[in-house]
C-alpha positions in Angstrom: 13.0 29.9 -33.6 15.8 29.2 -31.2 14.8 27.6 -27.9 14.7 30.1 -25.0 17.1 29.6 -22.1 15.4 28.3 -19.0 16.5 29.3 -15.5 15.7 25.7 -14.5 18.5 24.5 -16.8 21.1 26.8 -15.2 22.8 25.4 -12.2 22.6 27.3 -8.9 26.4 27.5 -8.9 26.6 28.9 -12.4 23.9 31.4 -11.7 25.5 32.8 -8.6 28.9 32.9 -10.3 27.3 34.9 -13.1 25.7 37.3 -10.6 28.9 37.8 -8.6 30.9 38.5 -11.8 28.4 41.0 -13.0 28.2 42.8 -9.7 32.0 43.0 -9.6 32.1 44.5 -13.0 29.4 47.0 -12.1 31.1 48.1 -8.9 34.4 48.7 -10.7 35.1 52.0 -12.4 35.3 51.5 -16.1 37.7 53.5 -18.3 35.7 53.8 -21.4 32.1 53.2 -22.4 31.2 50.6 -24.9 28.2 51.7 -26.9 27.1 48.7 -28.7 26.1 50.4 -30.1 14.8 50.7 -39.4 12.0 49.9 -41.0 9.1 48.0 -39.3 9.6 44.9 -41.4 13.1 45.4 -42.7 11.8 45.5 -46.3 14.9 45.4 -48.4 12.9 45.0 -51.6 11.8 48.6 -51.3 15.4 49.7 -51.4 16.1 47.6 -54.4 13.0 49.0 -56.3 14.0 52.6 -55.5 17.7 52.0 -56.4 18.5 54.7 -58.9 22.3 53.9 -58.8 23.4 50.6 -60.1 25.0 49.4 -56.9 23.5 46.1 -55.8 22.4 45.9 -52.2 22.0 42.4 -50.8 19.9 41.8 -47.8 20.7 38.8 -45.5 17.9 38.7 -43.0 16.7 36.0 -40.6 14.6 33.2 -42.0 11.7 32.2 -39.8 11.8 28.7 -41.4 14.7 27.9 -39.1 17.6 28.5 -41.4 20.5 29.7 -39.3 19.0 28.4 -36.1 21.0 27.6 -33.0 20.5 23.9 -33.5 22.0 23.8 -37.0 25.7 23.4 -37.8 27.8 26.4 -37.0 27.3 28.6 -40.0 30.9 29.8 -40.1 32.4 26.3 -40.0 33.5 26.6 -43.7 36.0 29.3 -42.4 38.1 26.6 -40.7 41.9 26.9 -41.5 41.2 30.1 -43.6 43.6 33.0 -42.9 41.7 36.3 -42.2 43.3 39.7 -41.6 41.2 42.2 -39.6 42.2 45.8 -39.8 40.7 48.3 -37.3 41.3 52.0 -37.4 41.7 52.0 -33.6 41.5 49.7 -30.6 39.2 51.0 -27.9 36.0 50.1 -26.0 33.9 51.7 -28.7 31.4 50.0 -30.9 33.3 49.4 -34.1 36.5 47.8 -32.6 34.6 45.6 -30.2 32.3 44.4 -32.8 35.3 43.4 -35.0 36.7 41.6 -31.9 33.5 39.7 -31.5 33.7 38.6 -35.1 37.4 37.6 -34.5 36.2 35.3 -31.6 33.4 33.8 -33.7 36.0 33.0 -36.4 38.5 31.6 -33.9 35.8 29.3 -32.5 35.6 27.5 -35.9 39.3 27.2 -36.4 40.0 30.3 -38.5 43.5 31.8 -38.4 42.9 35.4 -37.4 45.4 38.2 -37.5 44.6 41.7 -36.0 46.1 45.0 -37.0 45.3 48.4 -35.4 46.1 51.2 -37.7 46.2 54.1 -35.2 47.8 53.7 -31.8 48.9 56.3 -29.3 52.6 56.6 -28.9 52.3 56.3 -25.1 51.2 53.0 -23.4 47.5 52.6 -23.1 45.9 50.2 -20.5 42.8 49.7 -22.6 44.7 48.7 -25.7 47.0 46.4 -23.7 44.0 44.7 -22.0 42.1 44.2 -25.3 45.2 42.9 -27.1 45.8 40.4 -24.3 42.2 39.3 -24.5 42.6 38.6 -28.2 45.9 36.8 -27.8 44.3 34.6 -25.1 41.7 33.6 -27.6 44.3 32.8 -30.3 44.2 36.0 -32.3 47.6 37.1 -33.5 48.2 40.8 -33.0 50.5 42.4 -35.5 52.0 45.8 -36.0 50.2 47.9 -38.6 53.3 48.8 -40.4 56.2 46.8 -41.8 56.8 44.0 -44.2 55.1 41.5 -41.9 51.8 43.3 -42.3 52.2 43.4 -46.1 53.0 39.7 -46.2 50.0 38.7 -44.2 47.7 40.9 -46.4 49.0 39.2 -49.5 48.8 35.7 -48.0 45.3 36.1 -46.4 42.2 34.5 -47.9 40.2 37.5 -46.7 40.9 41.0 -45.4 38.2 42.9 -43.4 38.6 46.6 -43.0 36.6 48.0 -40.1 35.1 51.5 -40.5 35.7 53.9 -43.3 38.7 55.4 -41.6 40.6 52.1 -41.8 41.0 52.8 -45.6 44.0 55.0 -44.9 46.0 51.9 -44.0 45.9 50.6 -47.6 48.0 53.3 -49.2 50.2 54.0 -46.2 51.2 50.4 -45.7 50.4 48.3 -48.8 51.4 50.9 -51.3 52.1 49.3 -54.7 50.5 46.0 -53.4 47.0 47.6 -53.0 45.8 46.2 -56.4 46.7 42.7 -55.3 44.8 43.0 -52.0 41.6 45.0 -52.7 39.8 42.1 -54.6 39.7 40.1 -51.4 38.7 43.0 -49.1 35.3 43.1 -47.3 34.8 46.6 -45.9 32.7 46.7 -42.8 31.2 50.2 -42.5 29.4 51.6 -39.4 29.6 55.4 -39.8 26.6 57.6 -40.5 28.3 61.1 -40.2 29.1 63.2 -43.3 32.7 63.9 -42.3 33.7 60.3 -43.1 33.0 60.8 -46.8 36.5 61.8 -47.7 38.2 60.4 -50.8 41.4 59.8 -48.9 39.5 57.3 -46.8 37.4 55.5 -49.4 39.0 56.0 -52.8 39.5 52.2 -53.1 36.0 51.4 -52.0 34.7 50.7 -55.6 37.4 48.1 -56.1 36.8 45.9 -53.1 34.9 42.6 -53.1 32.1 44.0 -51.0 30.9 46.4 -48.3 29.1 45.1 -45.3 26.8 47.6 -43.5 24.6 47.2 -40.4 21.3 48.7 -41.7 19.4 49.4 -45.0 19.2 53.0 -44.1 22.9 53.4 -43.8 23.6 51.3 -46.9 21.2 53.6 -48.9 22.9 56.7 -47.4 26.4 55.5 -48.4 25.3 54.5 -51.9 23.8 58.0 -52.6 26.4 60.0 -50.7 29.5 58.4 -52.4 27.9 58.9 -55.8 26.7 62.4 -55.3 29.6 63.8 -53.2 32.6 61.8 -54.3 31.6 60.6 -57.7 32.4 57.0 -56.9 30.3 53.8 -57.0 29.8 51.5 -54.0 30.8 47.9 -54.5 28.3 45.1 -53.9 26.8 46.0 -50.6 25.6 43.5 -47.9 23.2 44.6 -45.2 23.8 42.5 -42.1 21.8 43.2 -38.9 23.7 42.5 -35.7 22.7 40.1 -33.0 22.9 39.8 -29.2 25.6 37.7 -27.7 24.9 34.4 -25.9 26.3 35.9 -22.7 23.9 38.8 -22.7 20.9 36.6 -23.5 21.8 34.3 -20.7 21.7 37.2 -18.2 18.5 38.6 -19.8 16.7 35.3 -19.4 17.9 34.5 -15.9 15.2 35.8 -13.6 17.3 35.5 -10.4 20.3 37.4 -11.9 18.0 40.1 -13.2 16.3 40.6 -9.9 19.6 40.8 -8.0 21.1 43.2 -10.5 17.9 45.3 -10.5 18.0 45.7 -6.7 21.7 46.5 -6.6 21.6 49.2 -9.3 18.5 50.8 -7.9 19.9 50.9 -4.4 23.1 52.5 -5.8 21.0 55.2 -7.5 18.7 55.8 -4.7 15.7 54.6 -6.7 13.1 52.5 -4.9 11.9 49.2 -6.3 8.5 50.4 -7.3 9.7 53.7 -8.9 9.8 53.9 -12.7 13.2 54.2 -14.2 13.9 55.3 -17.8 17.4 55.2 -19.2 19.5 56.6 -22.1 22.6 54.5 -22.5 25.0 56.1 -25.0 28.3 58.0 -24.8 27.4 61.5 -23.7 27.5 63.7 -26.8 25.2 66.0 -28.7 24.6 63.5 -31.5 23.2 61.0 -29.0 20.5 63.5 -27.9 20.8 63.4 -24.1 20.0 67.2 -24.0 16.8 66.7 -25.9 15.9 63.7 -23.9 16.3 65.6 -20.6 14.0 68.3 -21.9 11.4 65.6 -22.8 11.8 64.0 -19.4 11.3 67.4 -17.7 8.2 68.1 -19.8 6.8 64.6 -18.9 7.2 65.5 -15.2 5.3 68.7 -15.8 2.5 66.9 -17.7 2.1 64.4 -14.9 1.8 67.2 -12.4 -0.6 69.3 -14.5 -2.9 66.4 -15.2 -2.6 65.1 -11.6 -1.8 61.7 -12.9 -1.4 58.9 -10.4 1.9 57.3 -11.2 4.9 56.1 -9.2 7.8 58.5 -9.0 9.7 58.4 -12.3 13.5 58.7 -12.6 16.0 58.6 -15.4 19.6 57.4 -15.5 22.0 58.8 -18.1 24.6 56.1 -18.6 27.7 57.2 -20.5 29.1 60.2 -18.6 32.8 60.9 -18.3 33.4 62.3 -14.8 37.0 63.1 -15.6 36.5 64.9 -18.9 33.5 67.1 -17.8 32.9 68.3 -21.4 31.1 71.4 -22.2 28.1 69.4 -23.4 27.9 67.4 -20.2 28.2 70.5 -18.1 25.2 71.9 -20.0 23.2 68.7 -19.1 24.0 69.0 -15.5 23.3 72.7 -15.4 19.9 72.0 -17.0 19.1 69.4 -14.3 20.0 71.9 -11.5 18.1 74.7 -13.2 15.0 72.6 -13.4 15.5 71.3 -9.9 15.2 67.7 -10.9 18.5 66.5 -9.3 16.6 63.9 -7.3 15.1 62.4 -10.5 18.1 62.4 -12.9 21.1 60.2 -12.2 24.4 60.4 -14.1 26.5 57.2 -14.3 30.1 57.1 -15.5 31.1 55.2 -18.7 30.8 51.5 -18.2 31.7 48.4 -20.3 28.9 46.3 -18.9 25.4 47.5 -19.7 23.5 44.4 -18.6 23.1 45.5 -14.9 21.5 48.8 -16.0 19.2 47.0 -18.5 18.1 44.8 -15.7 17.3 47.7 -13.5 15.3 50.0 -15.8 11.7 49.9 -17.1 12.1 51.7 -20.5 15.1 52.4 -22.8 15.3 55.7 -24.7 17.3 55.7 -27.9 17.5 59.3 -28.8 20.3 59.6 -31.4 19.9 62.6 -33.6 20.3 63.6 -37.3 20.6 60.4 -39.3 20.3 58.3 -36.1 22.3 55.2 -35.4 23.8 53.0 -38.1 22.2 50.1 -36.2 22.1 50.8 -32.4 22.9 47.5 -30.7 21.8 48.8 -27.3 18.3 48.7 -28.7 18.2 45.0 -29.3 20.0 44.4 -26.0 17.2 46.3 -24.2 14.5 44.3 -26.1 16.2 41.1 -24.8 15.5 42.3 -21.3 11.8 42.8 -22.3 12.0 46.6 -22.3 9.9 48.9 -24.5 12.0 51.3 -26.5 11.3 54.9 -27.3 13.5 55.8 -30.2 14.0 58.4 -32.9 12.5 57.7 -36.3 15.9 57.7 -37.9 18.7 55.3 -39.0 18.8 51.7 -37.9 16.4 52.2 -35.1 13.5 52.1 -37.6 14.7 48.6 -38.7 14.6 47.4 -35.1 11.7 49.0 -33.3 8.2 48.2 -34.6 6.3 51.4 -34.0 3.4 50.8 -31.7 4.3 47.2 -31.0 7.8 47.0 -29.5 7.9 50.7 -28.6 7.2 54.1 -30.1 9.2 56.3 -32.5 9.4 60.1 -32.4 11.0 62.7 -34.7 14.6 63.6 -34.3 15.4 67.2 -33.4 13.5 69.7 -31.3 10.2 68.7 -32.9 10.5 65.3 -31.3 10.8 66.7 -27.7 7.1 67.0 -27.1 6.2 63.7 -28.7 8.8 61.9 -26.6 7.5 63.6 -23.5 4.0 62.3 -24.2 5.3 58.8 -24.9 7.1 58.8 -21.6 3.9 59.8 -19.8 2.0 57.1 -21.7 4.3 54.4 -20.7 4.5 55.7 -17.1 0.7 55.5 -16.8 0.1 52.2 -18.6 1.9 49.2 -17.1 0.0 46.9 -19.5 1.4 48.7 -22.5 4.9 48.6 -21.1 4.8 44.9 -20.4 3.1 44.0 -23.8 5.7 46.1 -25.7 8.5 44.5 -23.8 7.2 41.0 -24.5 6.9 41.7 -28.2 10.4 43.2 -28.3 11.8 40.0 -26.7 10.0 37.9 -29.3 11.4 40.0 -32.1 14.9 39.6 -30.7 14.5 35.8 -30.6 13.2 35.8 -34.2 15.8 38.1 -35.7 18.6 39.4 -33.5 20.5 36.6 -31.8 24.1 35.6 -32.2 23.4 32.7 -34.5 21.2 34.9 -36.7 24.2 37.3 -37.1 26.6 34.4 -37.7 24.4 33.0 -40.4 24.0 36.4 -42.1 27.8 37.0 -42.0 28.5 33.5 -43.3 26.5 34.3 -46.4 28.6 37.4 -47.0 31.9 35.7 -46.4 31.1 32.9 -48.8 30.2 35.4 -51.5 33.3 37.5 -50.9 35.6 34.4 -50.9 34.0 33.3 -54.2 34.8 36.6 -55.8 38.4 36.6 -54.5 38.9 33.1 -55.8 37.5 34.0 -59.2 39.7 37.1 -59.4 42.8 35.1 -58.4 
């Protein structure tokens, strides 16, 4: 297990610089929200045994024997001097593009030559795209136009091409054209989507021919395997399940007691929440699929239960992080109307989209991950919350089941309306039992340190890249 950071090892100057930077980010108005965004024991063997379609699903999970530990050689060092082309369907502060950027920086850190292509860009100038491209170029990533002969030449020359999300598949035919057969044998397709509308042949018709697909959870891998077979009549390539990990920067904040205390006090003061009040949070872009409406119903029911049973608990609040004050969508209007109708405006706080979630994780007591239908492909906000020793109340769907150990690091509840009452009871249970909250938070933190750190993710990805490079070499 990696050694935990110690506040004693962080200089006073570094700590306060960290706090000042975080507060500055928090106080600024962000343009877009980065959502960084499960079986109890991540048992991939069960998937292999139940595999009725011949696609092979590889599982690269953390080894508790120390393999891939922080003290070992950088697992991606073999990528030095390799040329890697990264193709993203868009460039925004959403989960997929930012995760690909994170991989770009990990590769650059070991001396990989990295070229970035964004397939879909707005015709007008965009501040977010400009800022992110500058950030990449500052880190040595070459940013290239998606179209033109230069893009084709790089794709043909690259040792490895990584397509990010299913939609990025449209770039192959539109740009590479007759060169597609020469490039697909060295493509790793990184898929994050869980929604049915991504299963279009125009997106993924070349998927069976690529060297491999990398997917963030077993649940999503199984879904893609069955859906592509049943709906599109195509076979998935070799598929690698790679769980994500928390960045070193986030873990540094999470493990710095002073930084957490300052951030907690600041955020609570800005929300009008007292230091001893209980604060629950749902941190996702506001949309029906993320389940903020059902969560607010559960939260209201929990307030009713506390009142009916005359339970002695501190005032409980919730913060909905991920609003868009400018857009004011129909769905968000419904959420705000519900709050007004139930007269809980003093208990529910809406916060605009923000890139930096760490201050809010430092300020809350419980995270709710309420994504609906098939849930999250992975749900990185869940492991980020666990790094802050927070219990998680999540839907029993998607990647959340591979992160949250039900009854140990949090509780799972059914997706849909049938989960509203269960979630309400779980909220009350955690509100009334501080020992349970603390114990679950501690277990979640231990689980993160065992499985979900940056070096775990780097190690898992390194195994995938080695296998894909071997296949590309053999094909060549």
